[in-house]
C-alpha positions in Angstrom: 6.4 34.1 19.0 9.8 35.6 18.4 10.4 39.2 19.3 12.2 41.7 17.0 15.6 41.3 18.7 15.4 37.5 18.2 14.5 38.0 14.5 17.4 40.4 14.0 19.7 37.9 15.6 18.5 35.1 13.3 18.9 37.5 10.3 22.5 38.2 11.4 23.3 34.5 11.8 21.8 33.5 8.5 23.6 36.4 6.8 27.0 35.3 8.2 26.4 31.6 7.3 26.4 29.8 4.0 22.7 29.0 4.4 20.6 30.3 1.5 17.2 29.5 2.9 15.9 29.1 6.5 12.4 28.3 7.9 11.5 28.4 11.6 8.1 27.2 12.8 6.6 27.6 16.3 3.1 27.6 17.6 1.2 30.0 15.5 4.1 31.5 13.5 6.4 30.6 10.6 9.4 32.6 9.7 11.1 32.0 6.3 14.3 33.7 5.2 15.9 33.5 1.8 19.2 35.3 1.1 18.6 35.5 -2.6 15.4 37.5 -2.1 16.5 39.4 1.0 13.0 38.9 2.6 11.7 37.5 5.8 8.1 36.2 6.0 6.2 35.6 9.1 2.8 33.9 9.4 1.4 34.8 12.8 -2.0 33.8 14.2 -3.0 37.5 14.0 -2.1 39.4 10.8 1.0 41.6 11.3 2.8 43.8 8.7 6.0 45.6 9.8 9.2 47.0 8.3 12.3 46.2 10.3 15.4 48.4 10.2 18.4 46.7 11.8 21.9 48.1 12.4 23.3 44.9 11.1 21.3 45.0 7.9 21.5 48.2 5.8 18.2 47.5 3.9 14.7 47.2 5.1 13.5 43.7 5.7 9.8 43.3 5.0 7.9 41.1 7.4 4.5 40.3 6.2 2.1 37.4 6.7 2.0 34.5 4.3 -1.3 32.6 4.8 -0.5 29.1 3.8 -3.6 27.3 2.6 -3.5 23.7 1.9 -4.4 22.9 -1.7 -8.0 21.9 -2.1 -8.6 18.7 -4.0 -11.3 19.0 -6.5 -14.0 16.6 -5.7 -16.9 16.0 -7.9 -19.7 14.7 -5.7 -22.2 12.6 -7.5 -25.7 13.1 -6.0 -27.3 9.8 -5.6 -31.1 9.8 -5.2 -32.1 7.7 -2.3 -34.9 7.7 0.3 -33.6 5.5 3.1 -30.3 4.5 4.7 -29.8 1.1 6.2 -27.6 1.7 9.3 -25.6 -0.6 11.4 -27.5 -1.6 14.6 -24.2 -2.4 16.4 -20.4 -2.1 16.4 -18.7 -5.0 14.6 -17.2 -6.3 11.3 -19.4 -6.1 8.2 -19.5 -9.1 5.9 -21.3 -8.7 2.5 -21.7 -12.4 1.9 -22.6 -15.5 4.0 -19.1 -16.9 3.4 -16.0 -15.9 1.4 -16.7 -18.3 -1.5 -20.3 -17.1 -1.9 -21.7 -14.0 -3.7 -22.6 -10.8 -1.8 -26.1 -10.6 -0.4 -26.7 -7.4 -2.4 -25.0 -5.2 -5.0 -25.9 -1.8 -6.5 -29.1 -2.3 -8.4 -30.3 -5.3 -6.2 -34.0 -5.2 -5.4 -34.8 -5.7 -1.7 -37.8 -6.5 0.4 -38.3 -5.5 4.1 -37.0 -8.9 5.2 -34.2 -9.2 2.7 -30.8 -9.8 4.3 -28.3 -7.2 3.0 -25.2 -8.1 5.1 -23.9 -9.7 8.3 -22.3 -7.8 11.2 -20.1 -9.9 13.5 -20.0 -8.7 17.0 -18.4 -10.7 19.8 -18.3 -13.8 17.7 -22.0 -13.6 16.9 -23.1 -13.2 13.3 -26.1 -10.9 13.1 -28.0 -10.7 9.8 -29.0 -7.2 8.9 -32.3 -6.8 7.0 -33.2 -4.0 4.6 -36.3 -2.9 6.6 -37.7 -1.3 3.4 -38.8 -2.4 0.0 -36.7 -0.8 -2.8 -33.5 -0.9 -4.8 -29.9 -0.6 -3.4 -28.4 2.6 -5.1 -25.2 2.8 -3.1 -23.0 0.6 -0.9 -21.1 2.7 1.7 -18.9 0.1 3.3 -16.6 -2.7 2.1 -16.5 -6.3 3.0 -14.5 -6.9 6.2 -14.7 -3.2 7.3 -15.3 -2.3 10.9 -18.6 -0.4 11.4 -19.9 1.7 14.2 -23.4 1.9 15.7 -25.7 4.0 13.5 -23.2 4.1 10.6 -24.9 4.2 7.2 -24.2 1.0 5.3 -26.5 1.1 2.3 -28.7 3.7 0.5 -32.0 2.5 -0.8 -34.4 4.1 -3.3 -37.9 3.1 -2.1 -40.7 2.5 -4.5 
């Protein structure tokens, strides 16, 4: 964090230069200066509001926090009704079909039985068939073909009957 003397020195240097705008960021603080507006903004970890009078600058310079929030993306979540998640029993690569030229084991809307194969997870050159373990309908597929999956990661959501 800069002290007041350092801030005054920066103001003096910016005032004497041809720079119109200056921003300095350090851990926990951002200082922005614009000649056109004659203001200095500081964003510290703790809120601070001070007026600074400098011998070099005849007017007061207002230093106040500017909380910079990242824009929030609007996400519309669609609630999918499901009763069961089929999870990966191991770390590996998920394949949705027995081979690249064949169709996927299941798609959204597919009916599954307890012993229905829903995908394959390849781990250490072994191809492990993953079964649904419940009777129902696939309502959501959470992973893509060829995606790496973790142990316990949800793969499919099923609405049981």
